[in-house]
N, C-alpha and C positions, 0 to 999 in steps of 0.2 A: 583222296588225299588225304596232307597227315597230320591237317588241321585238326580233327579231334583226339588229337594225342596232345597235342601243346600244354595239355594244361590236367597231364592222367599222371606222371610218376613225375619226379625229382631227376634231372640228366646232367650231369657236371658239366660245365663251362670250360672250354680247354683254354687255356689262353696259348698260344698257336708256340711262343716261346716256352710254354711251362712240357715240352716232350713229342707233343705230334711230330714235327717236324724229324727230330731223328729218329725214332721211328716208326716212320714213312722209309728212312735213306736208309735206316734196318732192318724194313720187311715185317716189323712185327705189329704193322696195320692198316686195316685199308680203308684209306679216306674215300668214302663217299660223295659225292658230289650233286646235287639233288634239283639242280639249277636246267632249264633243257637248252636245250641243243644253241642256241642262237648268243645269248650270256657265256656259255661257252666256249666258247666261239673267239671274246669279245674275253677274255681272262682264264687260265686255267695253269692246276695245277698238271707239273708234271707226274708221275703213275697215280695221279686219279681217276676213282671209276665210274665212269656217267650214269648215275640208277636207272635201265629202264624196266618194263617185265619179266626182258630177260636175268637180267643181274636181279634185278631180285628173290627173282625165284631164287638164285644160286647162296645168293646172302640165306635166307631163311633153309635152305638145308645143308648150313660149314654146321660144324660142332660152336655151343653158346658160348666159348671162352674165344671164339676169333674179335677179333683185337680190330674192333670200326671206330669209324670219327665222324660227321654227318657234314655235309658243308652248302652252303648258301652264296648272298651272296651278302650279308651282312648279319647269318648267325641267328634270324629269326624262323625264318621259314625250318633252318636244319633241324632245329630244334624240337618237333615234333616228329619226323622221319625215327631220330634216338629213341625219343620216345617209344616211339611205334616198337624198334626192335629191342627197346629189352622188357619192357612187356609181350615181348616174346618168347621172350627167358636168355637173352643172350646180358651177359655177366660184364664186359670192358666193354661201354659205348662210350662214348664223346660226344657231343657236338663243338663245334670248332666256334669261338667266340669271336664272334667281330669278320667270321665268314673270306670266301676270298680275298676281300676290304680290306681286312686285316694283316694278308697273310701279306698283300702288298707292301701294305705304308711297313711290316713289322719283319717279313721273313727275307724276303725274294722281292726286288724291286724290280725284279724286270719283266713279272708277273705286272698287267696294266692296270690299274683302276677304273672304275665307269659308274 
């Protein structure tokens, strides 16, 4: 669980209209969805990656300047994941403020809210 990292490092909470969507489209950032399969089945961002053990190992092996934006339902749980990777030495890490819910409301209304 990433909960242990939730208060250890200050991570930028990025409002999605401040560039995560453009960076995702341009391939300059990986959007990592930490929600479980059932929640991702309800709503997901095209191009986002589900966080599982295999992806976790791949991410940890990537260059430390890889752009990472973590996402959950409302942006709270993903904060701990972002802080975990910042503590691992990653330098371009963000938490998507408002999560998939805000993405649905502010970027892509075709992504359902739940």
